[in-house]
TIMIZA-486175 format. One record per residue (C-alpha): residue number from 0; x, y, z; chain. Coordinates in Angstrom, 2 decimals. Each point is the difference from the previous one (the first is absolute). Example, Ala and Ser with C-alpha at 12.3 -4.5 7.8 and 13.67 -1.06 7.14 Angstrom:
TIMIZA-486175
@nr=0	px=12.30	py=-4.50	pz=7.80	kette=A
@nr=1	px=1.37	py=3.44	pz=-0.66	kette=A
This chain:
TIMIZA-486175
@nr=0	px=-0.95	py=29.55	pz=9.25	kette=A
@nr=1	px=-2.86	py=-2.72	pz=0.82	kette=A
@nr=2	px=-0.37	py=-0.94	pz=3.73	kette=A
@nr=3	px=-2.25	py=-2.72	pz=1.13	kette=A
@nr=4	px=-2.77	py=1.08	pz=2.27	kette=A
@nr=5	px=-0.17	py=-3.52	pz=1.95	kette=A
@nr=6	px=2.64	py=-2.55	pz=1.07	kette=A
@nr=7	px=0.21	py=-3.14	pz=-2.04	kette=A
@nr=8	px=-0.65	py=-2.82	pz=2.10	kette=A
@nr=9	px=2.05	py=-3.06	pz=0.43	kette=A
@nr=10	px=-2.36	py=-2.36	pz=-1.91	kette=A
@nr=11	px=-0.34	py=1.95	pz=-2.77	kette=A
@nr=12	px=3.49	py=0.87	pz=-0.58	kette=A
@nr=13	px=0.92	py=-3.72	pz=0.82	kette=A
@nr=14	px=-2.43	py=-0.96	pz=-2.80	kette=A
@nr=15	px=1.21	py=2.35	pz=-2.35	kette=A
@nr=16	px=3.54	py=-1.48	pz=0.43	kette=A
@nr=17	px=-1.07	py=-3.69	pz=0.17	kette=A
@nr=18	px=-0.59	py=0.19	pz=-3.62	kette=A
@nr=19	px=3.48	py=0.41	pz=-1.04	kette=A
@nr=20	px=1.53	py=-2.72	pz=2.29	kette=A
@nr=21	px=-1.44	py=-3.53	pz=-1.21	kette=A
@nr=22	px=1.93	py=-2.86	pz=0.61	kette=A
@nr=23	px=2.01	py=-1.24	pz=-3.10	kette=A
@nr=24	px=-0.21	py=-3.68	pz=-0.78	kette=A
@nr=25	px=3.03	py=-2.06	pz=0.80	kette=A
@nr=26	px=2.23	py=-0.96	pz=-3.19	kette=A
@nr=27	px=0.58	py=-3.73	pz=0.03	kette=A
@nr=28	px=2.69	py=-1.47	pz=-2.27	kette=A
@nr=29	px=0.58	py=-3.92	pz=-1.09	kette=A
@nr=30	px=3.24	py=-1.41	pz=1.23	kette=A
@nr=31	px=1.68	py=-1.47	pz=-3.06	kette=A
@nr=32	px=1.33	py=-3.11	pz=2.22	kette=A
@nr=33	px=-2.67	py=-1.65	pz=1.83	kette=A
@nr=34	px=-3.42	py=2.21	pz=-1.67	kette=A
@nr=35	px=-0.77	py=1.31	pz=3.41	kette=A
@nr=36	px=-1.51	py=3.75	pz=0.13	kette=A
@nr=37	px=2.61	py=2.34	pz=1.81	kette=A
@nr=38	px=0.20	py=3.78	pz=0.87	kette=A
@nr=39	px=2.63	py=1.34	pz=-2.99	kette=A
@nr=40	px=3.69	py=0.46	pz=0.99	kette=A
@nr=41	px=-0.48	py=-2.39	pz=3.12	kette=A
@nr=42	px=1.36	py=-3.66	pz=0.63	kette=A
@nr=43	px=-2.28	py=-2.79	pz=-0.61	kette=A
@nr=44	px=-1.13	py=-1.16	pz=3.41	kette=A
@nr=45	px=-0.71	py=-3.43	pz=-1.58	kette=A
@nr=46	px=2.92	py=-0.81	pz=-1.92	kette=A
@nr=47	px=2.67	py=2.28	pz=1.37	kette=A
@nr=48	px=0.86	py=1.18	pz=-3.50	kette=A
@nr=49	px=0.65	py=3.88	pz=-1.09	kette=A
@nr=50	px=1.09	py=1.35	pz=-3.50	kette=A
@nr=51	px=0.60	py=-3.99	pz=-1.39	kette=A
@nr=52	px=2.22	py=-0.49	pz=3.38	kette=A
@nr=53	px=-0.55	py=-1.97	pz=3.05	kette=A
@nr=54	px=0.47	py=2.73	pz=2.90	kette=A
@nr=55	px=-1.56	py=-2.13	pz=2.75	kette=A
@nr=56	px=0.26	py=-3.66	pz=0.49	kette=A
@nr=57	px=-3.42	py=-1.50	pz=0.76	kette=A
@nr=58	px=-0.22	py=-2.81	pz=2.53	kette=A
@nr=59	px=-1.25	py=-3.33	pz=-1.52	kette=A
@nr=60	px=-3.02	py=-1.10	pz=1.04	kette=A
@nr=61	px=-0.38	py=-3.06	pz=1.85	kette=A
@nr=62	px=-2.20	py=-2.62	pz=-1.92	kette=A
@nr=63	px=-1.57	py=-2.76	pz=2.00	kette=A
């Protein structure tokens, strides 16, 4: 059985492992109610709608 002659350094090990752990791009979808980009399966923070129903009441902005 093959046995390494020298210890593999932390830098070499981490460099090799970093090639497989790239950060994935965040997926965004468009809210069908207000057309804002949101995370999938999450209540829209702008309009408060999820799956076509209002689940969070939004406060009315005071207009001057």
